[in-house]
N, C-alpha and C positions, 0 to 999 in steps of 0.2 A: 499530234502529239510531239512533246519536245524533250531534250534532257535536261533535268534540274542539278543533278549532282553525280559526279564522278567518285568512285572509292580505287585508287590504286594501291597495291601492294608492293614494297619495296623487295626485288629481287635479291635473294641471298644464297649463301652458302652454308650447307649442313656439316658439321665434323662427324663423321662416323669412320668406319673400315675403310671406306671410299669418299672421296669429297664429292657430293652430288650438288648440282645446282637446280634450284627450283627455277623452273622456266615454264612458259606457255607457247603456243604456237600461234604466230599471226594469222589473222584471218585474211588478213591484205596488209600490204604497205601503208595504204591510206584509206582507212575506214571513213565512211561518209556518213553523216548523221542529217538527214533531210528534215527540216522542223516545219513540216505543212502541217496545220492545226487538223486535227481528226483525220489525218489520210491514213491509208492502209498500210502495215508493214510490208516492206519490200525485200529487207535485205535477210531477214531471218526465216527461213522455213520452219514454221513450228507443227511438231507434230501433234497427233491427237492427244486429247487429254489422256493422261497416265497415272494410275494410283501412285500416291507420293511414296508408297513403302518400296516401289520399285527402285527408286534411285535415291531414297534415304532423304528427300525434300519435302515438307507438309505447307500446305497453304494455309491461310488465316482468314477465317470468316471476318466480312465487313460488318462491323457492329458500332453501331452509332456514329458511322460517319468515320470509321477507323483507317481507311485507306493509306492515310498518310503515314501513322505508325507501322501498319502492316509493312509496308515496304523498308521502313527502317528496320524493323525486327528481321526480314530477310537478309539485309546488308549485313546486321550484326551476326546474325546466323553463319553469314559466309566468312564473318572474321575469327577464324578460330583461335586467334591470339587472345580476342577478348574472353571468349569461354574457358580459355586454359587460365588466365587469371581468375575469373570468377570460381573457376572449379578449386582455386587452391584456399579460397575463403571459407573459414569456419565460421557457420551462421548458427551453431547451437544456442547461443546467447542472445542472438538478434532478437529484437523486438516485433512480432507480427502483427503490427496495427493496420497493415494494408497501406502504409504511408512510404515504405521503404523501396524506393525504385530500384537498387541494386539487387535486391533479394528478390523482388519479382522478375526482374529481368533473368538472374540466373535461371529460376524456376521455368521460365518459358521458353529459354534457349534449351534446357535440358529436354522440354517437352518437344520440342521441334525436332530433335534428334531421333526420336523413337519411331520405329518403323510400322507406323500405324497408317491405314488408308484414309482415315478421316482428318479433316482440319485440325490442327492445334489448338487447345484451348488457351487463349490469352486474354480471357475476359477480367482476369485478377489484376494481370498487369495494365490493362486500360483504365479499370477502376482506380488503381494506384496512381496512374497520372492523372486522372481527374482530381484525385483528392490533392494533388501537387499543382493544381491549376492548369493542367492540359484537359481543356472540358471536353467531355463526350458531346455529341450531336454539333459539332462545330468544325468547320474547315481550319487546318492550320498550316503553316508554312514549314516544309520539311527540314530546311536546315535550321530554323529556330528551334523545332522540337528535337531534333539532333545534338544540338549546342546543350539545350536544357536538359536531357538525359545525361549528358557527360558530367556537367556540372553537378545535377544531384547526385551522381555516383560519386563525386568527389567530396560533396557534403556529407552524405548519409553513409558512405563505406565506415565502418569501425575501425579498421585496418587501413590506416594512411599509407603504409607503404605499398600496398596495392592499390589505393585509391591513385597514389602516383603513377604505379605501373601502369594503370589504365590511360590515365592523362598523357602518358609519354608515347603511347601507341600512336597518338593523332597531333601531337605537340609539334606546331612548326615555331621555332624560335627565329624572331628577326630583330632586326636592328634598325632603328629609324633615325634619317638624318634630316635636319631642318637648318638649312643656311638662309641666312638673312641677305637679300640682294642689296642692302645698302652698305652693310658693314663687314659682310662676308663671314661674320662670327658662325659657329656650327654648334648645333645642340643634338646631342645623341641620346636615344634612349633606347632600351631592349624592353622587348615584350614577347608574347607569344600568340598564334591563332590556333584554333582548332579545326578550321577549313578555310581554304585560300578563295576567297571571293573575287570571280573574274569577270569584268566587264565584256560585254559584246557589244558590237555593232548591229546597225539596222540591216546590212546586208550580208555577203558570206564571212564567215569567220572560221579559224582554225583554232583548237583548243591551244597549240603551240604558240600561236601569236596572241592569244588572250593572255597567256602567262606571261610572256615577254612583256607585254603592255602592262600589266601590273608592277613591274619592277622599272619602269621606266620613270624618270624624275618629272614631277609635277609642279608646276609654279601656282602658287597661292597668292592672290590679288584680291583688292577691293574688300567686300565683305568676309573673304577666305583669308584675309592676311593674318599672320600670327605674331604674338608678343613676342619682341627681341629684348632680351635682358640687358644688352649692351647698349642699344638705343631707348630703351625705356619705352617703347611705345609699340602698337602694331605695325608691322611693316611687311613688304611683299617678300615673298619667301619661296625657297625652292626645296620641295621636300621628297625624299628617294627611301625605298626600304631594301634593305640587304638581308640574304639569309644566313643564320649564326647554325641553324642544325634542322635537318630534315627528320621526318619522323618514318616509322615502320608503315603504318597505314596513311596514305597522303588523301585528303578528301578535297574536292575541287568543286566549287558550286559556281553555275553560270547564273550572273545577275541578269534576269531578261524582263525586268520591269522598267518601265518608263512612267513617271509621275507628271501631271498636267494639270490645269485648272479644271480640265474636264475629267479627272479621274486617272486611275492607273490603267495601263495596257499592258499585254504581255507581248514580246517580240518572237514572233515563231520563224526566225531565220536560219538558215543552213549554218551547221557547225560541224566541221571536219575534225575527228581526232583520230590519234594512233591507239593502237591496245597496249603496245610497249613504248617507252621512252626513256631516254636518259635525260634527268635534269639538267646536268652539266653542260650538255648539248644544247637543250632547246633554250635556256635562258643563260648564256654564258657570263653576263654581266650581273647576274642577281646574288652572285656571292660575297659575303663579307671575308675582309683579309682574315679573319680568325676562323673561318669555315674550315673544319678539318676533316670532314667525312670523304671517304673514297669512293663510296659505293652509292650511286644517285641514280641506279637503273630501277625503274617500276613496271609493274604489270596490272593492266585494268582487273578488277575483280568484281565490281558491282556498279550499276546505274541505276539511279533513281529517274524515274518517267514521269511527266504530267502530261496531261491532255485536257483541254479545256480554255478557259480564261483567265484572267488575274485574280478574278475574285472568286472563283468556282471552278472545280473541275475534279479530276480522279488521278489517283497515283497507282503506278505500277512498277515493277523493278525487273531488272535483268541482273541475274547473279550466277557467278560461275561456282559451280560446287567445289568444295574443298578437297574432296576424296576423288573424283573421277575427273575433275577438272572440265566438265561439260557444261555449256550454258543452258540456264533454265529461265523461263518467261514466268513471273508470280504477279498474278492478278487476284488479289484476295485470296478466295480458297482454292481457286484454280491454279494449277502449275504446270506447266507445259516445257516440255524440252525444246531449245531452240537451236536448229542447226545452219550455219552459215552457207548460202550456197552462191554469193555474190560480192562485191567489193563494196557493196554499201550497206551501211547499218540504217535500221529503221528510223523512223521521225518520231522519236521518243525520249530525248534525254534533254531537258531544261527546267528553269528554275520559274516557279509562279507560285501565286499565293497558295498555300495549302500542301507542299510537296508530296542532288546528287541525288 
């Protein structure tokens, strides 16, 4: 098992009669993820199966190879900010032809909140995705499906203010600099990402190290050379990315694939990661001069887990319950409470074909 994706929520303050800080307790100063293929869980002591009504978290049946979508739904359910936006959406005049992804997502998230002992019914949502080309009976990549769902919500929500609000929950605004190594001219372009793709090495890795590497300058030469308007030809260049704005929900995607003439293989190497971190301390050189945010602290609230190989496998998820702040392990229709008892987190969070 190995981690694919992480979901971090920015720590923030709530204005009320007293100022409260939303925070969580660290399981350890340096949680470790051992990505040993198909190994047993070492760091979470998992309790016996409990009825979902006892803690308000419901499982989802594996319907036509739906484990990828099931884990994403569990992470969406743990993101109360998303449900709050969808609750504001008036759906009375929305066409119910079975193709509207935000409508079906709103319904299934509401279904997952109900205190019933049986798994939530999500087949309408799965069929809706199937009609939008996320096919049933097919293994998918979790990050690709996650981005596809967000893009469909932006396209299909008839309230564009709410559509933009949902996108802004995950939007990472960046500034890309491309410097010609011959004439030193610089081209600058602003864009955004909805998840941060992090390269990992074949030996030991840390999440903080991978984040720092993402923002390091990269030289582009040979077939990777870019066109320079001043030189009027392709030239060797140096490319760098700087942060303009961080989102409320930060999604990190570990790139665990390597392609070769013999096919695609998955890297099951060790990755250490913190449960809380301050982006301004982890990647100090990542910020643009125009970056104005003062709060860059994040707390882990969901992890997408893949076990198997590059071309096939199974997805599960660890999610922090938004109400009681306990961690739960969701494996399709089975949901277990997970209790930390050691300084190591299981072999479970990594990117593979099919899915942070």
